[in-house]
C-alpha positions in Angstrom: 83.5 -155.9 178.5 82.1 -159.3 177.9 78.9 -158.4 179.6 78.7 -155.2 177.5 79.2 -157.3 174.3 76.6 -159.8 175.5 74.1 -157.0 176.1 74.8 -155.5 172.6 74.3 -158.9 171.0 71.1 -159.4 172.9 69.8 -156.0 172.0 70.7 -156.5 168.4 69.0 -159.8 168.2 65.9 -158.4 170.0 65.6 -155.5 167.6 66.0 -157.9 164.6 63.4 -160.2 165.9 61.0 -157.4 166.8 61.5 -155.7 163.4 60.8 -159.0 161.6 57.7 -159.5 163.7 56.6 -156.0 162.9 57.1 -156.5 159.2 55.3 -159.8 159.3 52.4 -158.2 161.2 52.3 -155.4 158.7 52.0 -157.9 155.9 49.3 -159.9 157.7 47.3 -156.9 158.9 47.5 -154.7 155.7 43.9 -155.7 154.7 42.7 -155.2 158.3 44.3 -151.8 158.5 43.0 -150.7 155.2 39.5 -152.0 155.9 39.5 -149.9 159.1 41.1 -146.9 157.3 38.8 -146.7 154.2 35.7 -148.3 155.6 32.9 -148.2 153.0 35.4 -146.9 150.4 36.9 -150.4 150.2 33.8 -151.2 148.1 34.8 -148.7 145.5 36.7 -151.1 143.1 33.9 -153.7 142.7 31.2 -151.0 142.7 33.0 -149.0 140.0 33.4 -152.2 138.0 29.8 -153.2 138.4 28.3 -149.7 137.6 30.5 -149.2 134.6 29.8 -152.7 133.3 26.1 -151.8 133.5 26.6 -148.4 131.8 29.2 -149.2 129.1 28.6 -152.9 128.5 32.4 -153.1 128.2 33.7 -155.5 130.8 37.5 -154.9 130.2 37.1 -151.1 130.6 35.0 -151.7 133.7 37.5 -154.0 135.3 40.5 -151.7 134.4 38.8 -148.7 136.0 37.8 -150.8 139.0 41.4 -151.7 139.5 42.6 -148.1 139.1 40.0 -146.8 141.5 41.5 -149.1 144.2 45.0 -148.1 143.3 43.9 -144.4 143.5 42.7 -145.0 147.1 45.9 -146.8 148.1 48.1 -144.0 146.6 46.1 -141.0 147.8 48.5 -139.4 150.3 47.3 -135.9 151.3 45.5 -134.0 148.5 47.8 -134.7 145.5 45.1 -136.2 143.3 47.1 -136.0 140.1 50.0 -137.9 141.6 47.5 -140.5 142.9 45.9 -140.9 139.5 49.3 -141.4 137.8 50.4 -143.9 140.5 47.1 -145.8 140.1 48.0 -146.4 136.5 51.4 -147.6 137.4 49.7 -149.8 140.1 47.5 -151.3 137.4 50.5 -152.2 135.2 52.3 -153.7 138.2 49.3 -155.8 139.2 48.8 -157.1 135.6 52.5 -158.0 135.4 52.6 -159.7 138.8 49.5 -161.7 137.9 51.3 -163.1 134.8 54.4 -163.7 136.9 52.5 -166.2 138.9 53.2 -169.7 137.5 49.6 -170.9 138.1 48.2 -167.9 136.2 50.7 -168.2 133.4 49.7 -171.8 133.0 46.0 -170.9 132.9 46.7 -168.3 130.1 48.7 -170.8 128.1 46.1 -173.6 128.4 43.3 -171.2 127.3 45.3 -170.2 124.2 46.3 -173.8 123.4 42.7 -175.0 123.7 41.6 -172.2 121.3 44.2 -173.4 118.8 42.9 -177.0 119.0 39.3 -175.9 118.5 40.2 -173.9 115.4 42.1 -176.8 113.9 39.2 -179.1 114.5 36.8 -176.6 112.9 39.1 -176.0 109.8 39.4 -179.8 109.3 35.6 -180.1 109.2 35.4 -182.4 112.2 32.7 -180.5 114.3 30.6 -179.9 111.2 30.8 -183.6 110.3 29.5 -184.6 113.7 26.6 -182.2 113.4 25.7 -183.5 109.9 25.9 -187.1 111.0 23.5 -186.5 113.8 21.2 -184.4 111.6 20.6 -187.4 109.4 19.1 -189.4 112.2 16.2 -187.0 112.8 12.8 -188.6 111.9 10.2 -186.3 113.6 9.8 -183.2 115.7 10.7 -185.1 118.9 13.8 -186.8 117.6 15.0 -183.6 115.7 14.9 -181.6 119.0 16.7 -184.4 121.0 19.4 -184.7 118.3 19.9 -181.0 118.3 20.3 -181.2 122.1 22.8 -184.1 121.8 24.8 -182.3 119.1 25.0 -179.3 121.5 26.4 -181.6 124.2 29.0 -183.0 121.8 30.3 -179.5 120.9 31.0 -178.9 124.6 34.4 -177.3 124.2 33.2 -173.8 123.2 29.9 -171.9 123.4 30.6 -169.8 120.2 31.4 -172.9 118.2 28.3 -174.6 119.5 26.0 -171.7 118.5 27.5 -171.3 115.0 28.0 -175.0 114.1 24.8 -176.6 115.4 22.4 -173.9 114.1 23.2 -174.0 110.4 23.5 -177.8 110.4 20.2 -178.5 112.2 18.2 -175.6 110.7 17.1 -177.5 107.5 16.2 -180.5 109.6 14.1 -178.6 112.1 12.4 -176.7 109.3 11.5 -179.9 107.6 10.0 -181.2 110.9 8.1 -178.0 111.4 10.0 -176.9 114.5 10.0 -173.1 115.0 13.2 -171.1 114.6 12.6 -169.7 118.1 12.6 -173.2 119.5 15.8 -174.1 117.6 17.5 -170.9 118.9 16.5 -171.8 122.4 17.9 -175.3 122.2 21.2 -174.0 120.7 21.5 -171.3 123.4 20.6 -173.6 126.2 23.3 -176.1 125.2 26.0 -173.5 124.5 27.2 -171.7 127.7 25.5 -174.2 130.1 27.4 -177.1 128.6 30.7 -175.2 128.1 30.5 -173.9 131.7 30.5 -177.4 133.3 32.7 -179.2 130.8 36.1 -180.3 132.3 37.7 -179.4 128.9 36.5 -176.1 127.4 37.5 -172.6 126.6 35.8 -171.7 129.9 37.7 -173.9 132.4 40.8 -171.7 132.5 38.7 -168.7 133.6 36.7 -170.6 136.1 39.6 -172.5 137.7 41.8 -169.4 137.6 39.2 -167.3 139.5 38.6 -170.1 142.1 42.3 -170.5 142.8 42.8 -166.8 143.2 39.8 -166.6 145.5 41.2 -169.2 147.9 44.6 -167.7 147.8 43.1 -164.4 149.0 41.9 -166.1 152.2 45.1 -168.1 152.7 43.6 -171.5 152.0 45.7 -173.9 150.1 43.5 -176.1 147.9 43.4 -177.6 144.5 41.3 -175.2 142.3 40.5 -177.8 139.7 39.3 -180.3 142.3 37.0 -177.5 143.7 35.7 -176.9 140.2 34.8 -180.6 139.8 33.0 -180.5 143.1 30.9 -177.5 142.0 29.5 -179.4 139.0 26.6 -181.2 140.8 25.6 -177.8 142.3 25.3 -176.1 138.9 21.6 -176.2 139.2 20.6 -173.9 136.4 23.0 -175.5 133.9 21.8 -179.0 134.8 18.1 -178.2 135.0 18.0 -176.2 131.7 19.5 -179.2 129.9 16.9 -181.4 131.5 14.2 -178.9 130.6 15.0 -179.3 126.9 14.7 -183.0 127.1 11.4 -183.0 129.0 9.7 -180.4 126.8 11.0 -182.2 123.6 9.8 -185.6 124.7 6.4 -184.3 126.0 6.0 -181.9 123.1 4.6 -179.4 125.5 5.4 -175.7 125.5 4.1 -172.6 127.3 4.2 -168.8 126.9 5.3 -167.2 123.6 7.2 -170.3 122.7 4.0 -172.3 122.3 2.6 -169.7 120.0 5.8 -169.9 117.9 5.6 -173.7 117.8 1.9 -173.8 116.8 2.7 -171.3 114.0 5.6 -173.6 112.9 3.4 -176.7 112.9 1.0 -174.9 110.5 3.9 -174.4 108.1 5.4 -171.0 109.0 8.8 -171.7 110.5 11.0 -169.1 108.8 10.4 -165.5 109.5 14.0 -164.4 108.7 15.9 -164.7 105.5 18.3 -167.6 105.7 20.5 -166.0 103.1 20.8 -162.9 105.3 21.7 -165.0 108.4 24.2 -167.1 106.5 25.9 -163.9 105.2 26.2 -162.6 108.8 27.7 -165.8 110.0 30.1 -165.9 107.0 31.2 -162.3 107.5 31.5 -162.2 111.2 32.6 -165.8 112.1 34.1 -167.4 109.0 36.9 -168.8 111.1 34.6 -171.5 112.4 33.9 -172.8 108.9 35.9 -175.7 107.4 38.6 -174.9 104.8 37.3 -174.9 101.2 37.2 -178.3 99.6 37.7 -180.2 102.9 36.0 -183.6 103.0 34.0 -183.8 106.3 35.1 -186.6 108.6 34.0 -187.0 112.2 37.4 -188.5 113.1 38.9 -185.1 112.5 37.1 -184.0 115.6 37.0 -187.2 117.6 40.7 -187.9 117.6 42.0 -184.4 118.6 39.3 -183.8 121.2 39.6 -187.4 122.4 43.4 -186.9 122.8 42.7 -183.6 124.6 40.4 -185.3 127.1 42.4 -188.5 127.6 45.7 -186.6 127.6 44.3 -184.3 130.3 43.4 -187.3 132.5 46.9 -188.8 132.1 48.5 -185.3 132.7 46.4 -184.8 135.8 47.4 -188.2 137.2 51.1 -187.8 136.4 51.3 -184.2 137.8 49.6 -185.3 141.1 51.7 -188.5 141.2 55.0 -186.7 140.9 53.8 -184.0 143.4 52.9 -186.6 146.0 56.1 -188.6 145.6 58.1 -185.4 145.9 56.3 -184.4 149.1 56.6 -185.6 152.7 53.2 -187.3 153.2 54.4 -190.9 153.9 50.9 -192.4 153.9 50.1 -191.0 150.4 53.5 -192.0 149.1 53.1 -195.6 150.3 49.6 -195.7 148.8 50.7 -194.6 145.4 53.7 -197.0 145.4 51.6 -200.0 146.5 48.4 -199.4 144.5 48.9 -196.6 142.0 45.8 -197.4 140.0 43.3 -197.7 142.9 40.4 -195.3 143.0 41.8 -193.6 146.1 45.2 -193.2 144.5 43.7 -191.7 141.4 41.6 -189.4 143.4 44.5 -188.2 145.5 46.7 -187.8 142.4 44.0 -185.6 140.7 43.6 -183.6 143.9 47.3 -182.8 144.0 47.7 -182.1 140.3 48.7 -178.7 138.8 45.6 -178.2 136.6 47.0 -175.3 134.6 50.1 -177.2 133.6 48.3 -180.4 132.9 45.7 -178.9 130.7 48.3 -176.9 128.8 50.3 -180.1 128.2 47.3 -182.0 126.9 46.1 -179.1 124.8 49.5 -178.6 123.3 49.8 -182.3 122.5 46.3 -182.4 121.0 47.2 -179.4 118.8 50.3 -181.2 117.5 48.3 -184.3 116.7 45.7 -182.2 114.9 48.4 -180.5 112.8 49.9 -183.9 111.9 46.5 -185.2 111.0 45.7 -182.2 108.8 49.1 -182.4 107.1 48.9 -186.1 106.5 45.5 -185.7 104.9 46.8 -182.8 102.8 44.2 -180.4 104.3 47.0 -178.0 104.9 50.8 -178.0 105.2 52.7 -177.6 108.5 53.1 -173.9 108.1 49.4 -173.4 107.4 48.5 -175.7 110.3 50.6 -173.5 112.7 48.9 -170.4 111.3 45.4 -171.9 111.9 46.6 -172.9 115.4 47.7 -169.4 116.2 44.5 -167.9 114.7 42.5 -170.0 117.1 44.6 -168.6 119.9 43.8 -165.1 118.8 40.1 -165.7 119.2 40.6 -166.3 123.0 43.0 -163.4 123.6 40.0 -161.5 125.0 39.5 -164.2 127.6 43.1 -163.9 128.6 42.7 -160.1 128.9 39.6 -160.5 131.1 41.5 -163.0 133.3 44.4 -160.6 133.8 42.0 -157.7 134.6 40.0 -160.0 137.0 43.2 -161.1 138.8 44.3 -157.5 139.1 40.9 -156.5 140.6 41.1 -159.4 143.0 44.6 -158.3 144.0 43.5 -154.7 144.8 40.4 -155.9 146.6 42.5 -158.1 148.8 44.9 -155.3 149.6 42.1 -152.8 150.4 40.5 -155.3 152.7 37.2 -155.2 150.8 36.3 -158.8 151.7 37.1 -158.1 155.4 34.9 -155.1 155.4 32.0 -157.0 153.8 32.5 -159.8 156.3 32.3 -157.4 159.2 29.2 -155.8 157.6 27.3 -158.8 156.4 28.4 -162.0 158.2 25.9 -161.4 161.0 23.0 -160.1 158.9 22.7 -162.7 156.1 21.3 -166.2 157.0 23.8 -168.8 155.8 21.2 -170.7 153.9 20.3 -167.7 151.8 23.7 -166.6 150.7 24.0 -169.0 147.7 20.6 -167.8 146.4 21.5 -164.2 146.8 24.8 -164.7 145.0 22.9 -166.5 142.2 20.4 -163.7 141.8 23.1 -161.0 141.9 25.2 -162.8 139.3 22.1 -163.2 137.1 21.2 -159.5 137.3 24.8 -158.4 136.6 25.3 -160.7 133.6 21.9 -159.9 132.2 22.7 -156.2 132.3 26.2 -156.5 130.9 25.8 -159.4 128.5 28.8 -161.2 129.8 29.2 -164.1 132.2 33.0 -163.8 132.2 33.1 -160.3 133.6 30.4 -161.2 136.2 32.5 -164.1 137.4 35.6 -161.9 137.6 33.9 -159.3 139.8 31.9 -161.6 142.1 34.3 -164.5 142.7 36.9 -162.5 144.8 34.1 -161.3 147.1 32.1 -164.5 147.3 34.8 -166.9 148.5 36.0 -164.8 151.5 32.4 -163.9 152.5 31.2 -167.6 152.3 34.3 -168.7 154.2 33.5 -166.2 157.0 29.9 -167.3 157.3 30.6 -171.0 157.1 34.2 -172.3 156.7 33.1 -175.8 155.6 34.3 -176.5 152.1 31.0 -178.0 151.1 29.3 -174.7 151.8 31.9 -172.6 150.0 31.6 -174.9 147.0 27.8 -174.2 146.8 28.5 -170.5 146.9 31.1 -170.8 144.2 28.7 -172.7 142.0 26.1 -169.9 142.5 28.6 -167.4 141.1 29.4 -169.6 138.0 25.8 -170.6 137.4 24.1 -167.3 138.1 26.5 -165.6 135.6 25.4 -168.1 133.0 21.7 -167.7 133.8 21.8 -163.9 133.3 23.9 -164.2 130.2 21.4 -166.8 128.8 18.6 -164.3 129.2 20.4 -161.2 128.1 19.6 -159.7 124.6 23.1 -158.2 124.4 24.9 -161.5 125.2 27.2 -162.8 122.5 25.9 -166.4 122.7 22.3 -165.2 122.6 23.0 -163.2 119.5 24.9 -166.0 117.9 22.2 -168.5 118.7 19.7 -166.2 116.9 22.0 -166.0 113.9 22.7 -169.7 113.8 19.0 -170.6 114.0 18.0 -168.0 111.4 15.6 -166.5 114.0 14.7 -162.9 114.7 16.8 -161.9 117.7 14.0 -160.2 119.7 11.7 -163.2 119.1 14.4 -165.5 120.4 14.8 -163.4 123.6 11.1 -163.1 124.1 10.3 -166.8 123.8 13.4 -167.9 125.8 13.0 -165.6 128.7 10.0 -167.3 130.4 11.8 -170.7 130.2 15.0 -169.3 131.7 13.1 -167.6 134.6 11.1 -170.8 135.2 14.2 -173.0 135.5 16.0 -170.3 137.5 13.1 -170.2 140.0 13.4 -174.0 140.5 17.2 -173.7 140.8 16.7 -171.2 143.7 13.8 -172.7 145.5 14.6 -176.4 145.1 18.4 -176.1 144.5 20.3 -173.4 146.3 18.1 -172.9 149.3 18.1 -176.7 150.2 21.8 -176.8 149.4 22.3 -173.8 151.7 20.8 -175.9 154.5 23.3 -178.6 153.7 20.9 -181.2 152.2 22.3 -184.0 150.2 22.8 -183.2 146.5 21.5 -186.7 145.6 18.2 -185.7 147.2 18.1 -182.2 145.9 18.5 -182.9 142.2 15.8 -185.6 141.8 13.3 -183.4 143.7 14.2 -180.4 141.5 13.7 -182.5 138.3 10.4 -183.8 139.7 9.2 -180.3 140.4 10.2 -179.2 137.0 8.4 -182.1 135.4 5.2 -181.2 137.3 5.6 -177.6 136.4 5.8 -178.4 132.7 2.8 -180.6 133.0 0.8 -177.9 134.6 1.9 -174.9 132.6 2.7 -176.6 129.3 0.2 -177.5 126.6 0.6 -179.8 123.6 2.0 -178.4 120.4 0.8 -181.4 118.4 -1.2 -179.7 115.7 -3.6 -182.6 115.1 -4.4 -182.7 118.8 -4.9 -179.0 119.0 -7.1 -179.0 115.9 -9.3 -181.7 117.5 -9.6 -179.6 120.7 -10.6 -176.5 118.7 -13.2 -178.5 116.8 -14.7 -180.0 120.0 
C-alpha cells in the first residue's frame, strides 16, 4: 500500500513537473513556433504598416492595421475569416490595454503629458519668446544673426514645434534686416528643431525614444536601463550632430552651394521676402495660437529659465534618488557599499543613473516643474490657479497624439514578438548582411520611410522592434546595438527633415515666412550632403567598431573640406568684384 502510494505521489509530481516544463517551453518557444509556422507571413504586420504609411501618410491608421494584420494571422484557425477579423480587433484592444498596464509604459505616457503641460505654461507666460527676443537684439551682421538663430534653436530644445514657431517669427525681422534669405532662415530653424529635440535629455521626444528602446530590449529578454542606452546613443547621432555643425560652419564661412546660394545672393541684393508676412502670421495664429503668450503678458526670460531649469535639475535629482533607492533595496553588496561610503562620487552617480526608473523620474520632475510654473504664473498675476491648471491640461492635449502613437507602436512590437518576426528576419538576414553595413542600411531605410510618410515618430515605432533583435543576433555587444539604435533614431529625423509633408518642415516654412517648396528645394541638397557624410564617415566606421572620438573629428573635417570645395561666398561685395574682373 505504501509502495502504491509512493508510486502515485511520484507519478503525480512527475506529471506536474513535466506539465510545468511544457508550459514554460510553450511560452519560450511561441515565437520560434510561429516563425516556423508562418514563415514570410511574419513580416506582414511591419510591411502593412510601412506600405500604408507610404500610401495614406497616416501613421496611426498604419500602425493599427499593422497590429490587426498580425492578430488576424494569430487568430486564423481554419477558414473562418470573419471570426479572425473580429478577434484581431479584440486582440488590438487587449494589446493596447496591456501596454498601458505596464508600469514602465504608463510612466512614459505620464511624463510625456506632463512635459507638454510645462511647455505650454512656459509659452503662455512668455518665457520662450522672451529668450528669443533677447538673443535677437545681439545680432549685428549676417554672420552673427545666423549664429544667434542657431543658438536660439538650441535653447528651445524641449519641443520641435515650439522651436519652429517661436524662433522663426522672432528672428525673421532681424534676418531680413541683415539681408539673409527666408530660405536660409527656414533651414536653420528646421535643422535646430527635430535634430535638437531628438538628442535632448529633456524633451517631448524622449518618452517615445526611451519607451521604444526599453520595449525593444524586453523583446529579446535583455534587462537594461533604457534611459542609459538612450544617453549612450547621443554621440552616434551623426546626422543630428553634423547638421548642427554644418549650420555653424556655413554661417561662419558665409559659403553656400546649390539653390541656397542663389537664394542668399538674391537676399544680399535686397529681395529677402517672397511671401507675405501677414499671410504667414495669420496661419501661425490660426493653427498654432497655443504657443503664443497670453495677451498683455510682460515677457521675462526667467519665466522660461526657472521652470525648464527645475525640470532639468529636478530630473537629475530624481534619476539619482531613483537609482540610489533601487540599489540599496537590491542584493548587490558591492554597489550598496559604494553608495554608502561615497554617494557623490562619479562612479556612484553613474551607477545610480544606470539603475534609475527613467519614466518615473522624468514624470516626477515634470510634475514638479509644472507646479512651480503654475505658482510663478499665479504669483505674477498672469493667470489664477484654475487658469494655470487649464493651460497645463491644454499643453497635455497637444501631446496626446504622441501617446497614441506610442501605444500603437508598443502594440505592434507585441504582435511582432509573438509572431516571431524578428526571429524570422534573423534567420533570413543574419548571415547575409555584413555587420559593419547594418547601421548604414537602417539609417537609409529610416530616412526613406520618414521622407515618404512625413513622420519620424511612426518610423521609429516600426523600425525599432525589428532593429534591436536583428542587431543583437548579428553582434550581441551592447556598443554595436547602440550604434544600430542611433541609426533608427537619426535616420528617422533625416528623412523627416527632408520631407515636404513633415510637420516640422511645414512649420519651419511658416515661421520663416518662406515659400514651402522653396524651403524644401534649398534644404534638400544640404540634408543629403550631411547624410552622406554621416553614412560614409560615421555609421560605416562605427559599424567596424572605431572609436567615436576619432570618428566625429574626422567627419567634421570632411564636412569642412566639402563646404570649402562645393561652397562659394555669398558676400555680395566679393561676388560683385569677381563679376567685374
